[in-house]
N, C-alpha and C positions, 0 to 999 in steps of 0.2 A: 442229822439230828444230834443234839448234844444231850447226853444224860437221859435219853429215851423220851424227851419231851419235845414238842414242836415249838419253834420260835414264835413269838407273838407276831400277829399280823397287824396289830393295832399300831399305828404310827402317829406321833403327835401332829396336830394340825399345822404347825409351823414348818414341817418338813415338806419339801416339794414333791410333786407327783409327776410321773412320766406322762407323755402325751396319751399313752394307752390307759392312764388312770392308775397304774401300779404305783405303790408308794416307793419313794426313793430313800435310801439310808444315808446318802452322802449329800453334801451341799454343792451345787454347781455355782461357780462364780462367773459372772459375766466378764469375759476377757477384756472388754472395753473399760472396765473399772479397775484402776490400779491404785495401790497404796504401798508406800515404802515404810518399812518398820522404823526408819530413822526420822520420819515426820510425825509431829504431834497429831493425835487423833486417828492414826491408822487403824487401830483396833475398833474404834467407834464406827468406822465404815462397814464393819462386818456385822454389826448388831442386827440390822434388818434380816440378815441371812440366818441367824442362829436363834431367833425368837426370844424366848424367856431367859436366855443366857445360862441355862442349866446344862450340866453335862458336857461342857466344851473341853475338848482336848486340843491343846496347842502343841504342835510338833515343830521344833526349831532345830532342824538338822543342817549342820554345815553353815550356820549363819552367825551365831553369837560371837565366835572368835574374831570376826571381822569388825565388830563394834568396839569402840573405845569404852573405857569404864563408865563414862557418863551415858553413853548410848546404851550400854548393857543395862544400867540402872533404869533408864527411861523405858526400855523395852519391857522389862519386868513390871514396872509400875503401870504401864499402859495395859498390859495383859490383865493385871490384878484389878485395875479400875473397870475395864470393860467387861471382864468375865469373872465376877467375884467368886464363883464356885468352880473355877477351871482347874485342870491339871495340866502340867507342862512337862513334856519330855524333850530334853535338849542334850546335844553332845557338847563336849568342851575339852579343851586341852589345859594341862597344868601351865601356869605362867612360864616356867622354865622352858617348856617346849614352844608355847605360843609366841613368846617374845624373843626367842633366840634367832629367828630368821633362817633356821636350818631345816625346817620341815620341807619335805619333797614338793608339796603343793606350792609353797612359797617360792621355792627355787624354779619350779616349772612354769609358773604363771606370772611371777612378779607381784602377786598380791601381797598384802601385808596383814598379818594377824595382829590385832590391836589389844586383845585382852585374853586372860586365862583365869581359871579359878582352881583352888586346891580341893577338888572334890565337890560333890553335890551339895553338901552342907555349906560350902563356900559360896556356891551359886545362890542358894536360898538366902544367904546373909547379905547379898548384894543390894537387895531392896526389901523393905518391910512388907509383911503380908504373905510370905511364902514359907511353907513347911516342907522339909526334906522328907521324902518317902524312901528313896533308895538310890543307889548307884548300880549301874549295870555295866560290867566290864565289856569292852568292845575289842580292844587291841589284842587281848589274849586269844581270841577266837580266830584270828587271821592265820597264824602259823605258829609252829614251835619256836621259831626265832623271835617272833613278836611277843610270845608268851614269856620267853626268857628276858627280853628287853624290858617288858612291863614289870616283871618280878624284880629285876635289878633296879629299875627306876623307883619302885615302891620302897625298896630297901634303902636307897639313898635319900629319899624324901620323907622318911618316917611314915610310910603308909599311903601317901597320896598317889593317885593314879596319873599316868602320863596322858591318857585319853580315855574317856568314859562317857556314858550317858546317864543323866540324872532324871529322876522323876520327882517333881515337886507338886504340891497341892496348895492352892490359894487358901488362906485362912480367913475366917470371919472377922 
């Protein structure tokens, strides 16, 4: 229990129920239905699952850096269009890190990072209709060495994080 009160048992009618009739708090997606965030209309395919489109939280972990700038803009525009009251939490690399080709993930997998932003405000500015809520430092929590590297990077880039997670809110 949180704060001495019981959580509400009332679940909006658009949320699914388990076979036993219990209300479900998460959405189960049919694995036979696939959508790529690089294809137009991907977000619209989720609309039947989220009902009235209120209170949608989009988590984009480990994906935005692989999109080129046009793909990143299209992703944000699709989210904003399909979920006008959404919040987005996404991690990102600074362009100097993302586009350098030196990140260990790039070296180990041969993948290519195609975009980066200078902080959460920079991510919000990529496409209209997004408000920056905050940045959450990620790298600093890994180790003392990562914290030192992050501090040095911020010093060299006038305050921009090397790697962080941003929280954005769609604006009316």
